[in-house]
RODO-2510 file (C-alpha; in nm, 4 decimals, decimal comma):
residues 306
     n   res          X          Y          Z
     1     x     0,0177     0,0044    -0,0002
     2     x     0,2769     0,2398     0,0516
     3     x     0,4031     0,2071    -0,3062
     4     x     0,0542     0,3001    -0,4199
     5     x     0,0660     0,6197    -0,2137
     6     x     0,4064     0,7154    -0,3652
     7     x     0,2607     0,6588    -0,7055
     8     x    -0,0178     0,9000    -0,6101
     9     x     0,2109     1,1644    -0,4766
    10     x     0,4042     1,1391    -0,7705
    11     x     0,1230     1,1908    -1,0036
    12     x     0,0038     1,4827    -0,7880
    13     x     0,3227     1,6239    -0,8024
    14     x     0,3633     1,5816    -1,1978
    15     x     0,0781     1,7796    -1,2921
    16     x     0,1849     2,0709    -1,0348
    17     x     0,5045     2,0800    -1,2292
    18     x     0,3335     2,0745    -1,5766
    19     x     0,1934     2,4094    -1,5429
    20     x     0,5282     2,5615    -1,4361
    21     x     0,6647     2,4511    -1,7211
    22     x     0,3795     2,5700    -1,9631
    23     x     0,4099     2,9117    -1,7318
    24     x     0,7683     2,9282    -1,8206
    25     x     0,7148     2,8703    -2,1989
    26     x     0,4452     3,1317    -2,2289
    27     x     0,6681     3,4099    -2,1323
    28     x     0,9227     3,2874    -2,3960
    29     x     0,6598     3,2930    -2,6606
    30     x     0,5355     3,6198    -2,5688
    31     x     0,8905     3,7642    -2,6137
    32     x     0,9321     3,5699    -2,9351
    33     x     0,6204     3,7311    -3,0281
    34     x     0,7196     4,0609    -2,8991
    35     x     1,0411     4,0390    -3,0973
    36     x     0,8813     3,9861    -3,4056
    37     x     0,6408     4,2520    -3,3485
    38     x     0,9629     4,4528    -3,2949
    39     x     1,1256     4,3077    -3,6203
    40     x     0,8184     4,3989    -3,8139
    41     x     0,7939     4,7296    -3,6647
    42     x     1,1240     4,8034    -3,7463
    43     x     1,1086     4,6884    -4,0747
    44     x     0,7804     4,8970    -4,1259
    45     x     1,0075     5,1679    -3,9672
    46     x     1,2696     5,1478    -4,2345
    47     x     1,0066     5,1674    -4,4942
    48     x     0,8755     5,4785    -4,3061
    49     x     1,1348     5,7012    -4,4741
    50     x     1,0179     5,5755    -4,7961
    51     x     0,6968     5,7028    -4,7435
    52     x     0,8560     6,0355    -4,6058
    53     x     0,9283     6,1121    -4,9517
    54     x     0,6111     6,2498    -4,9805
    55     x     0,4883     6,1725    -5,3470
    56     x     0,2080     6,4009    -5,2680
    57     x     0,4468     6,6895    -5,2929
    58     x     0,6052     6,5708    -5,5835
    59     x     0,2659     6,5376    -5,7669
    60     x     0,2227     6,9108    -5,6377
    61     x     0,5365     6,9708    -5,8263
    62     x     0,3698     6,8190    -6,1282
    63     x     0,0674     7,0274    -6,0878
    64     x     0,2921     7,3229    -6,0698
    65     x     0,4236     7,2506    -6,4197
    66     x     0,0806     7,2314    -6,5435
    67     x     0,0351     7,5678    -6,5968
    68     x     0,3213     7,5037    -6,8735
    69     x     0,0848     7,2661    -7,0461
    70     x    -0,1777     7,5139    -7,0110
    71     x    -0,0175     7,7977    -7,2070
    72     x    -0,1015     7,6058    -7,4866
    73     x     0,1776     7,7136    -7,7452
    74     x     0,0058     7,5635    -8,0678
    75     x    -0,2702     7,8264    -7,9777
    76     x    -0,0398     8,1324    -7,9244
    77     x     0,1025     8,0513    -8,2588
    78     x    -0,2193     8,0995    -8,4441
    79     x    -0,1214     8,4440    -8,5349
    80     x     0,1669     8,3179    -8,7247
    81     x    -0,0451     8,0872    -8,9168
    82     x    -0,2769     8,3818    -8,9681
    83     x    -0,0274     8,5715    -9,1624
    84     x    -0,1096     8,4212    -9,4621
    85     x     0,2362     8,5012    -9,6362
    86     x     0,0861     8,4738    -9,9711
    87     x    -0,1530     8,7409    -9,9300
    88     x     0,1206     8,9692    -9,7722
    89     x     0,3825     8,9346    -9,9927
    90     x     0,1802     9,1248   -10,2606
    91     x     0,3310     9,4552   -10,1989
    92     x     0,6946     9,2892   -10,2205
    93     x     0,5785     9,1578   -10,5460
    94     x     0,4462     9,4966   -10,6782
    95     x     0,7848     9,6587   -10,5923
    96     x     0,9665     9,4143   -10,8316
    97     x     0,8864     9,5564   -11,1744
    98     x     0,9633     9,9172   -11,0734
    99     x     1,3044     9,8333   -10,9412
   100     x     1,4235     9,5334   -11,1495
   101     x     1,3538     9,6806   -11,5152
   102     x     1,6529     9,8553   -11,5288
   103     x     1,9180     9,5649   -11,4712
   104     x     1,7120     9,3730   -11,7259
   105     x     1,7429     9,6216   -11,9518
   106     x     2,1262     9,6303   -11,9002
   107     x     2,1221     9,2530   -11,9533
   108     x     1,9336     9,2806   -12,3045
   109     x     2,1823     9,5244   -12,4085
   110     x     2,4727     9,3085   -12,2616
   111     x     2,3527     9,0306   -12,4391
   112     x     2,2833     9,2189   -12,7752
   113     x     2,6656     9,3415   -12,7968
   114     x     2,7844     8,9962   -12,7080
   115     x     2,6038     8,8655   -13,0095
   116     x     2,7356     9,1348   -13,2345
   117     x     3,1064     9,0621   -13,1232
   118     x     3,2427     8,7295   -13,2815
   119     x     3,3137     8,4569   -13,0602
   120     x     3,6626     8,2650   -13,1005
   121     x     3,6517     7,9348   -13,2120
   122     x     3,6660     7,6828   -12,9485
   123     x     3,9559     7,4364   -12,9522
   124     x     3,9274     7,0559   -13,0293
   125     x     4,1292     7,0023   -12,6856
   126     x     3,8530     7,1849   -12,4816
   127     x     3,5832     7,0042   -12,6312
   128     x     3,7269     6,6627   -12,5404
   129     x     3,8366     6,7463   -12,1643
   130     x     3,4667     6,8804   -12,1434
   131     x     3,6270     7,2360   -12,0507
   132     x     3,3769     7,3791   -12,3120
   133     x     3,0632     7,3099   -12,4818
   134     x     3,0779     7,1600   -12,8344
   135     x     3,0704     7,4057   -13,0975
   136     x     3,0494     7,3333   -13,4558
   137     x     3,3526     7,5031   -13,5517
   138     x     3,5394     7,2795   -13,2998
   139     x     3,4219     6,9672   -13,4360
   140     x     3,6971     6,8269   -13,6835
   141     x     3,4050     6,6585   -13,8899
   142     x     3,2626     7,0145   -13,9573
   143     x     3,5643     7,1462   -14,1222
   144     x     3,5114     7,2237   -14,4873
   145     x     3,8117     7,2324   -14,7589
   146     x     3,8193     7,2633   -15,1394
   147     x     3,7297     6,9704   -15,3024
   148     x     3,8337     7,0568   -15,6718
   149     x     3,8933     7,3882   -15,8891
   150     x     3,7837     7,3111   -16,2605
   151     x     3,9378     7,5799   -16,5277
   152     x     3,7204     7,5595   -16,8228
   153     x     3,7318     7,7331   -17,1604
   154     x     3,4512     7,7116   -17,3894
   155     x     3,5299     7,7790   -17,7810
   156     x     3,1927     7,6607   -17,9563
   157     x     3,3922     7,5036   -18,2434
   158     x     3,6596     7,2450   -18,2768
   159     x     4,0215     7,3146   -18,4917
   160     x     4,2783     7,5642   -18,4216
   161     x     4,0921     7,7703   -18,1854
   162     x     4,0525     7,5106   -17,9546
   163     x     4,4058     7,3759   -17,9885
   164     x     4,5315     7,7487   -17,8512
   165     x     4,2573     7,7268   -17,5689
   166     x     4,4390     7,3993   -17,4607
   167     x     4,7811     7,5862   -17,4966
   168     x     4,6178     7,8623   -17,2321
   169     x     4,5475     7,6072   -16,9691
   170     x     4,8639     7,4187   -17,0217
   171     x     5,0878     7,7314   -16,9564
   172     x     4,8690     7,8157   -16,6454
   173     x     4,8246     7,4895   -16,4818
   174     x     5,1002     7,2772   -16,6198
   175     x     4,8353     7,0149   -16,6693
   176     x     4,7245     6,8694   -17,0193
   177     x     4,3307     6,9443   -17,0507
   178     x     4,0634     6,7339   -17,1781
   179     x     3,8466     6,8407   -17,4548
   180     x     3,4496     6,8982   -17,3579
   181     x     3,2030     6,7330   -17,5739
   182     x     2,8598     6,8540   -17,6635
   183     x     2,5603     6,6741   -17,5696
   184     x     2,3042     6,7976   -17,8054
   185     x     2,2717     6,9431   -18,1219
   186     x     2,1894     7,3116   -18,1715
   187     x     2,1488     7,4351   -18,5338
   188     x     2,1418     7,7949   -18,4339
   189     x     2,4780     7,7572   -18,2545
   190     x     2,6065     7,5389   -18,5091
   191     x     2,6633     7,2656   -18,2755
   192     x     2,5925     6,9160   -18,3321
   193     x     2,6096     6,6283   -18,0605
   194     x     2,9404     6,4851   -17,9622
   195     x     3,1294     6,7852   -18,0927
   196     x     3,4321     6,9190   -17,9100
   197     x     3,3355     7,2555   -17,8050
   198     x     3,6231     7,3367   -17,5338
   199     x     3,8841     7,1926   -17,3060
   200     x     3,8767     7,1863   -16,9422
   201     x     4,1229     7,0839   -16,6388
   202     x     4,0562     6,9941   -16,2946
   203     x     4,2760     7,0562   -15,9786
   204     x     4,2812     6,9362   -15,6339
   205     x     4,4537     6,9634   -15,2911
   206     x     4,7824     7,1516   -15,3402
   207     x     4,7461     7,2499   -15,6659
   208     x     4,4145     7,3767   -15,6238
   209     x     4,4921     7,6325   -15,3693
   210     x     4,8048     7,7670   -15,5464
   211     x     4,5875     7,8382   -15,8622
   212     x     4,3213     8,0019   -15,6486
   213     x     4,5516     8,2453   -15,4648
   214     x     4,6554     8,3784   -15,8203
   215     x     4,3233     8,3811   -15,9444
   216     x     4,1940     8,5796   -15,6517
   217     x     4,5115     8,8088   -15,6828
   218     x     4,3465     8,8828   -16,0764
   219     x     4,0237     8,9709   -15,8901
   220     x     4,1683     9,1927   -15,6376
   221     x     4,0550     8,9622   -15,3623
   222     x     3,7020     9,0545   -15,4507
   223     x     3,4044     8,8296   -15,5408
   224     x     3,0408     8,9384   -15,5703
   225     x     2,7915     8,7539   -15,3145
   226     x     2,5737     8,5933   -15,6232
   227     x     2,8793     8,3919   -15,7176
   228     x     2,7906     8,1356   -15,4268
   229     x     2,5169     7,8650   -15,4703
   230     x     2,3216     7,7123   -15,1996
   231     x     2,5314     7,4205   -15,1590
   232     x     2,8514     7,6477   -15,0586
   233     x     3,0006     7,6122   -15,4055
   234     x     3,1028     7,9217   -15,5821
   235     x     3,2518     8,0424   -15,9206
   236     x     3,3929     8,3440   -16,0886
   237     x     3,5285     8,4254   -16,4539
   238     x     3,8635     8,6006   -16,5493
   239     x     3,7917     8,7844   -16,9015
   240     x     4,1749     8,7560   -17,0170
   241     x     4,4700     8,5212   -16,9175
   242     x     4,7506     8,7707   -16,9464
   243     x     4,6146     8,9338   -16,6342
   244     x     4,8026     8,6494   -16,4331
   245     x     5,1236     8,7116   -16,3209
   246     x     5,4252     8,6537   -16,5434
   247     x     5,1999     8,6338   -16,8418
   248     x     5,2143     8,8316   -17,1794
   249     x     5,0142     8,8651   -17,4611
   250     x     5,1199     8,6431   -17,7313
   251     x     4,9662     8,7343   -18,0816
   252     x     4,9668     8,3637   -18,1915
   253     x     4,7359     8,2562   -17,9212
   254     x     4,5028     8,5701   -17,8830
   255     x     4,2906     8,6355   -17,5947
   256     x     4,0976     8,3825   -17,4040
   257     x     3,8834     8,4031   -17,0950
   258     x     3,8125     8,1387   -16,8491
   259     x     3,5371     8,0214   -16,6149
   260     x     3,6876     7,9079   -16,2849
   261     x     3,4435     7,6659   -16,0689
   262     x     3,5422     7,5682   -15,6868
   263     x     3,3454     7,2940   -15,5437
   264     x     3,3819     7,2581   -15,1269
   265     x     3,3605     6,9309   -14,9288
   266     x     3,3136     6,8033   -14,5804
   267     x     3,4001     6,4984   -14,4197
   268     x     3,1244     6,2097   -14,5009
   269     x     3,0462     6,3536   -14,8640
   270     x     3,1660     6,0520   -14,9906
   271     x     2,8383     5,8670   -14,9120
   272     x     2,7111     6,0076   -15,2711
   273     x     2,9999     5,8560   -15,4605
   274     x     3,0790     5,5072   -15,3168
   275     x     2,9622     5,2100   -15,4768
   276     x     2,7859     5,0196   -15,1889
   277     x     2,4999     5,1626   -14,9966
   278     x     2,4849     5,5082   -15,1892
   279     x     2,2777     5,7459   -15,0518
   280     x     2,2036     6,1395   -15,0588
   281     x     2,3963     6,3838   -14,8462
   282     x     2,2084     6,4796   -14,5537
   283     x     2,0919     6,8225   -14,4627
   284     x     2,3005     6,8424   -14,1460
   285     x     2,6396     6,7587   -14,3206
   286     x     2,5654     6,9945   -14,6501
   287     x     2,7739     7,3476   -14,6781
   288     x     2,6027     7,6669   -14,6626
   289     x     2,7262     7,9867   -14,8271
   290     x     2,7898     8,1412   -14,5199
   291     x     3,0265     7,8690   -14,4175
   292     x     3,2129     7,9029   -14,7377
   293     x     3,2168     8,2870   -14,7402
   294     x     3,4121     8,2551   -14,3870
   295     x     3,6610     7,9920   -14,5450
   296     x     3,7500     8,2087   -14,7945
   297     x     3,8191     8,5177   -14,5762
   298     x     4,0035     8,3114   -14,3365
   299     x     4,2334     8,1252   -14,5807
   300     x     4,2664     8,3717   -14,8792
   301     x     4,1562     8,6963   -14,7272
   302     x     3,8724     8,7539   -14,9930
   303     x     3,6228     9,0233   -14,9553
   304     x     3,2381     8,9290   -15,0364
   305     x     3,0938     9,2066   -15,1856
   306     x     2,7182     9,2156   -15,1085
***
């Protein structure tokens, strides 16, 4: 039985100790909770300075900037749009004809003077390099030259008179002439078909230039304007062969005049002569009387009488 009492006492003691342990644990839990609350508060306090930045004040500063937006610069620029420069520039346009008429007249006068003054021919090198505009005179394909010079003496009959005329041409040109033959029959002139009625000789290149210089000397370096044809060729006559330098009258020969015809050419004229693919000379390649006159003035110092 004593053992049962001990057990009862022990059992009675244990419940008494149990609450003591619980009582001890409760303050510890409370401390832990307090510490947790303190840590939470501290974390909250640490966040408070972020809250103390006062975003409301920043918004107020933004609100203070709102009057800048309320200024509405677009609306203030309306008078610029209302200026309508087209309408307001009318007086400026009205003043132009009064002030600028004089310089325009001066420019017209300068242009007229420039047209009157002859412009020098531009060189071929300048055209190739591109430093100057291409000019017809500078283009080597546009240059003209003497194709041939024909000296003709018409007699109208065969016999001694024709042989004397042949002697005159041979003396002047050192070339043997050929006889010209009639193509038709004319009873009034006493000519029948295929009858020799004259003689002629053709000169080219250097011989043609040399003879022309002597012929122009006889004409005092003057030629009438009607001597030129639309194709740029020209012809003139000499009444007596004794007018040439070094020539004297010979009673055995007598007096003979002659006709001199000059034909001009340009590179590309052979298309009308060649055997294959023969064509007419285009208008762009043809020579004008003005070009021939300029050529004669520059090469032989000949004056064209209008």
